[in-house]
C-alpha positions in Angstrom: 62.5 151.3 39.4 62.2 148.3 41.8 58.9 146.8 42.8 58.0 144.3 45.5 55.3 141.8 44.7 53.5 139.8 47.4 50.1 138.1 47.5 47.8 135.7 49.4 48.4 136.9 53.0 45.3 135.2 54.3 45.2 137.1 57.5 42.5 135.6 59.8 43.3 132.0 58.7 42.4 129.6 61.5 43.3 125.9 61.7 43.4 123.2 64.4 42.2 123.8 67.9 45.4 125.1 69.6 44.9 128.4 71.3 47.5 131.0 72.5 47.7 132.1 76.1 45.4 135.0 75.2 42.8 132.7 73.8 43.3 133.3 70.0 43.8 130.6 67.5 47.5 129.7 67.3 47.6 129.4 63.5 45.9 132.8 63.1 48.7 134.3 65.3 51.3 132.4 63.2 50.1 133.9 60.0 50.0 137.4 61.4 53.6 137.0 62.7 54.8 135.8 59.3 53.1 138.8 57.6 54.8 141.1 60.0 58.2 139.5 59.2 57.5 140.0 55.5 56.7 143.7 56.1 60.0 144.2 58.0 61.9 142.6 55.1 60.1 144.7 52.5 61.0 147.9 54.4 64.7 146.8 54.4 64.5 146.3 50.6 63.0 149.8 50.3 61.3 149.4 46.8 59.8 152.1 44.7 56.5 150.3 44.4 54.6 147.6 46.4 51.9 145.5 44.8 49.7 143.0 46.7 47.9 140.4 44.6 44.8 139.8 46.6 43.5 137.5 49.4 44.8 139.8 52.0 42.2 138.2 54.3 41.1 134.6 54.5 37.4 135.5 54.6 35.2 138.3 53.3 34.3 139.2 56.9 37.6 138.9 58.8 37.8 139.0 62.6 38.7 142.2 64.4 42.2 140.9 65.2 42.8 140.1 61.6 41.8 143.6 60.5 44.0 145.1 63.2 47.0 143.0 62.1 46.5 144.2 58.5 46.0 147.8 59.5 49.2 147.9 61.6 51.3 146.1 59.0 50.2 148.4 56.1 50.4 151.5 58.3 54.0 150.6 59.1 54.8 150.2 55.4 53.3 153.6 54.6 55.1 155.4 57.5 58.5 153.8 56.8 58.3 154.1 53.0 56.2 157.3 52.5 57.2 157.8 48.9 56.4 154.2 47.9 53.0 153.6 46.4 51.2 150.5 47.8 48.5 149.0 45.5 46.3 146.0 46.2 43.5 144.1 44.5 40.7 142.0 46.0 41.1 138.3 45.7 38.3 135.7 45.7 38.6 135.4 49.5 38.3 139.2 49.9 35.5 140.0 47.3 31.9 139.8 48.5 29.5 137.7 46.4 27.0 140.5 46.2 27.3 144.1 45.1 25.4 145.3 48.2 28.2 144.1 50.5 31.2 146.4 50.8 34.7 145.1 50.6 36.8 145.4 53.8 39.9 146.4 51.7 38.4 149.9 51.2 39.4 150.6 54.8 43.0 150.9 53.8 42.3 153.8 51.4 42.2 155.9 54.6 45.9 155.3 55.1 46.9 156.0 51.5 46.8 152.5 50.0 45.5 152.3 46.5 42.7 149.7 46.4 40.9 148.0 43.4 38.1 146.0 45.0 34.9 146.4 42.9 36.3 146.8 39.3 39.6 147.2 37.4 41.3 150.5 38.1 44.3 152.2 36.4 46.6 153.9 38.8 49.1 156.3 37.3 52.2 158.0 38.7 53.5 160.5 36.1 56.6 161.4 38.1 57.9 157.8 37.8 56.3 157.4 34.3 54.5 154.4 35.9 51.0 152.9 35.3 49.5 150.0 37.2 46.4 148.3 36.0 44.8 146.6 39.0 42.2 143.9 38.3 40.4 142.3 41.3 38.6 139.0 41.3 34.9 140.1 41.4 32.1 137.7 40.5 30.0 138.9 37.5 32.2 141.9 36.6 33.6 141.9 33.1 37.3 141.9 32.9 38.8 144.7 30.7 41.3 144.0 28.0 44.6 143.4 29.7 46.7 145.8 27.7 49.1 148.4 28.9 48.3 152.1 28.5 50.4 154.2 26.1 52.8 156.9 27.2 54.4 155.3 30.3 57.9 153.8 30.5 56.9 151.3 33.2 53.6 149.4 33.1 52.5 146.8 35.6 49.5 144.4 35.5 48.3 143.4 39.0 45.7 140.7 38.9 44.2 137.9 41.1 43.2 134.8 39.2 44.2 131.5 37.7 46.1 131.4 34.4 44.4 128.6 32.6 46.4 125.4 32.1 49.5 126.5 33.9 48.9 125.3 37.4 49.5 121.7 38.6 46.6 119.4 39.4 47.0 119.7 43.1 46.2 123.4 42.9 42.6 122.7 42.1 40.4 124.2 44.9 37.2 122.9 46.2 35.9 126.4 46.7 34.8 128.7 43.9 37.7 129.1 41.6 39.2 132.5 41.0 38.7 134.1 37.6 40.4 132.1 34.9 42.5 133.9 32.4 43.7 132.4 29.1 47.5 132.8 28.9 47.4 134.8 25.7 44.9 137.3 27.4 47.7 138.5 29.7 49.7 139.9 26.9 52.7 139.4 29.2 55.2 140.4 26.6 53.7 143.9 26.4 54.0 144.7 30.2 57.0 145.6 32.2 55.8 143.1 34.8 52.7 141.0 35.5 52.1 140.4 39.2 49.7 137.5 39.9 47.9 136.3 43.0 45.9 133.2 43.8 48.3 130.3 43.5 50.3 129.7 46.7 53.6 128.5 45.2 56.2 130.9 43.6 55.9 130.3 39.9 56.9 131.9 36.6 54.1 131.7 34.0 55.8 133.8 31.3 58.9 136.1 31.1 58.2 138.9 33.5 54.9 137.3 34.7 54.9 135.6 38.1 52.9 134.2 41.0 54.7 135.3 44.1 53.0 132.5 46.1 51.6 132.9 49.6 53.4 133.9 52.8 52.2 130.9 54.8 50.7 127.5 54.2 47.1 128.4 54.2 45.6 126.4 51.3 43.5 123.2 51.4 46.5 121.2 50.3 49.7 122.5 52.1 51.4 119.1 51.7 51.1 119.4 47.9 52.6 122.9 48.1 55.4 121.5 50.2 56.1 118.7 47.7 56.1 121.2 44.7 58.5 123.5 46.5 60.8 120.6 47.2 60.6 119.2 43.7 61.2 122.7 42.1 63.8 123.7 44.7 61.9 126.7 45.8 63.0 127.9 49.3 59.6 128.0 50.8 57.3 131.1 51.0 58.2 134.7 50.3 57.9 137.7 48.0 59.4 139.0 44.8 61.7 141.9 44.1 61.8 142.9 40.4 63.6 145.8 38.7 61.4 147.2 36.0 64.3 149.1 34.4 67.0 146.4 34.3 65.0 143.2 34.7 66.9 141.9 37.8 64.6 139.5 39.6 64.9 138.0 43.1 62.7 135.8 45.3 63.0 136.7 49.0 62.2 133.8 51.3 60.2 134.6 54.5 60.7 132.3 57.4 57.3 130.7 58.4 56.2 130.9 62.0 55.8 127.1 62.2 57.4 125.0 59.5 55.5 121.9 58.1 57.3 118.6 58.5 56.3 115.8 56.1 58.1 112.7 57.3 59.2 109.9 55.0 56.2 107.7 54.1 55.9 104.2 55.4 55.0 101.3 53.1 53.1 99.0 55.4 52.6 96.1 53.0 52.7 92.9 55.0 53.4 94.7 58.3 51.5 94.1 61.5 50.5 96.9 63.9 53.6 96.5 66.1 55.9 96.9 63.1 54.0 100.0 61.9 54.2 101.5 65.4 58.0 101.0 65.4 58.3 102.5 61.9 56.2 105.6 63.0 58.3 105.9 66.2 61.5 105.8 64.1 60.3 108.5 61.8 59.4 110.7 64.8 62.7 110.2 66.6 64.7 111.0 63.5 62.7 114.0 62.5 65.0 116.9 61.7 64.6 119.4 64.5 62.1 117.2 66.3 58.3 117.3 66.1 57.6 119.6 69.1 55.3 122.6 68.3 55.5 121.8 64.6 52.9 120.7 62.0 53.7 117.1 61.2 52.4 114.4 58.8 53.3 110.7 58.6 51.7 108.8 55.7 51.3 105.1 56.0 50.4 103.3 52.8 48.9 99.9 52.2 47.5 99.5 55.8 44.3 97.6 56.3 41.6 99.2 58.4 41.6 96.5 61.0 45.4 96.9 61.4 45.1 100.7 61.7 42.7 100.1 64.6 45.3 98.1 66.4 48.0 100.8 66.3 49.4 102.2 69.6 46.9 105.1 70.1 48.6 106.0 73.3 51.8 106.8 71.4 49.8 108.7 68.8 48.2 110.8 71.5 51.7 111.6 72.9 52.9 112.7 69.4 49.8 114.9 69.1 50.4 116.4 72.5 54.0 117.3 71.5 53.3 118.7 68.0 51.3 121.7 67.1 49.4 119.2 64.9 50.3 115.6 64.2 48.4 113.9 61.3 48.6 110.2 60.7 47.5 109.7 57.1 46.7 106.0 56.6 46.0 104.7 53.1 44.3 101.4 52.6 45.7 98.8 50.2 44.7 99.1 46.6 41.6 97.0 45.9 42.2 93.7 44.1 40.8 93.5 40.5 37.5 91.6 40.5 36.7 88.9 38.0 33.3 87.8 36.7 32.1 84.5 38.1 31.3 83.0 34.7 29.0 83.5 31.8 29.8 84.3 28.2 32.8 86.4 29.2 34.8 83.3 30.2 36.1 84.9 33.4 37.2 88.3 32.0 37.6 91.4 34.1 34.4 92.9 35.4 33.8 96.6 34.8 34.2 98.7 38.0 30.9 100.0 39.5 30.4 103.7 40.0 30.8 103.4 43.8 34.1 101.6 43.3 35.3 104.3 40.9 34.2 107.1 43.2 35.8 105.4 46.2 39.1 105.0 44.4 39.2 108.7 43.3 38.4 109.9 46.8 41.2 107.8 48.3 43.7 109.4 45.9 42.5 113.0 46.4 44.8 115.3 48.4 43.2 116.2 51.7 43.7 118.9 54.4 45.9 117.7 57.3 43.0 117.5 59.7 40.6 115.4 57.5 40.3 111.7 58.2 40.6 109.9 54.9 38.3 106.9 55.8 35.6 109.2 57.0 36.0 111.4 53.9 35.6 108.4 51.6 32.6 107.0 53.6 30.8 110.3 53.5 31.4 110.6 49.8 30.0 107.1 49.1 27.0 107.9 51.4 26.2 111.0 49.3 26.5 109.0 46.2 24.0 106.4 47.5 21.6 109.1 48.6 21.8 110.6 45.1 21.1 107.3 43.4 18.1 106.7 45.7 16.8 110.1 44.8 17.2 109.5 41.1 15.3 106.2 41.4 12.5 107.8 43.3 12.2 110.4 40.6 11.7 107.9 37.8 8.1 107.9 36.3 5.8 105.0 37.2 5.2 103.0 34.0 1.9 101.2 33.5 2.5 97.5 32.8 
C-alpha cells in the first residue's frame, strides 16, 4: 500500500512584473508548469493513494487560469489512476475567513476528489482496509482528537498546520499562522503515516510524520528555504512516496521551472563603489549556468548608504534585464556602540533606544526578494514614530 504525499502547490502565485507572451504573470506560469511535472511523475509512480496537504491555491479566490490549471492536473490524475483515491484538505491560503464564503476546493468533488474544506472528515476505503482522517485549517473550527479509528490496517492523518516548536525561525510567516499543533497531539506513533502541509521544506517531524514541502519557491522567504535545503542536503522541492505496509520512504525531487540562484555574499568592509561593482560583476560572470532568465540574489554586507548610491546602476539594470529577477540585497554596516557623554556613569555604555532596537531587528529580518531593505526599515521606524506620537496624544492632561 503505497501513498504519495504532496502539499503547498500555491497555484495562482504571482511575483515580479515579468509577463509571458500571452500576457500572464511569468511566475504564475512557472508554478503551474512545475505542478504539471509533479503530476506526470506521480502518474509514473502509480501509488495506491494520493494525499494533498493544503494550500492548493495561493489565494482564497484564485484566478480563472489557476483554477483551470488545478482542474486539468487533477483530472489527469483521476483519469490515469482511476483506482487511486485522491484526498485533499484546505490550507490557510484556501480556507475562507467566514463561513458564508464557500471554499473553491469543493469544485474538485465533481471529478471524484475527496475534499475536507470546512471540517475534519474521515474517509474510509474498506477494500484496502484504509482510513484517512483529513483535517483542514479552518479558522474557529475545533480540531477533533487526532487519533486513528479502530478496525483498519492502514491509517493516515492528513493535516495542514504548524507543529509547534519544530520549525526553524525563518519559517515564521507575517500572515495569519496556520493552526498550531502540539507535537504530542499528533499521536504520530499510532498512525501508519502523518502527512503534513504548511511548511515549504521537506522535513521529518517524527517517525512516519513528514512535511512534504512545497513544489515551488512561493513563500515570503525563499532564500531561507534555499539555505535550509542546502544545509540539510535536501535536493530541492518535490513529493513523498511512502509504503504503509513495509515503511519504505522516498523523496522524489521535482525540477523547478526557474531555479533560484543565491550568489556568494560580498563583504564590502572598507571597499569603495568601484570595488563593489567589480565584486558583483565577478559573482555574476562566475554564476553556475549564468543568470539569464533566472531568479538571482547578491547580498552585499557592510556597505554604507552613500556608497550604495554610487554603484554602477547601469550595470545593475543590465543584470536585471538578463535575469528573470535580479535582487541586490545591500546591508548597512553594524552601528557602532554609543557611549554616554559623562555623568555618574563615568562613560559607561548607553542603553539602546527603542528606535535603535527596532531598526536593528528590521535590518536582520529575512525579506522577500523584491523588498528594498532600506525602505522597509525606514517605513517600520516611521510607523513606530507615529505610534509614539499617538500614545503621547492620548495621555490625560494633568492639572498643575
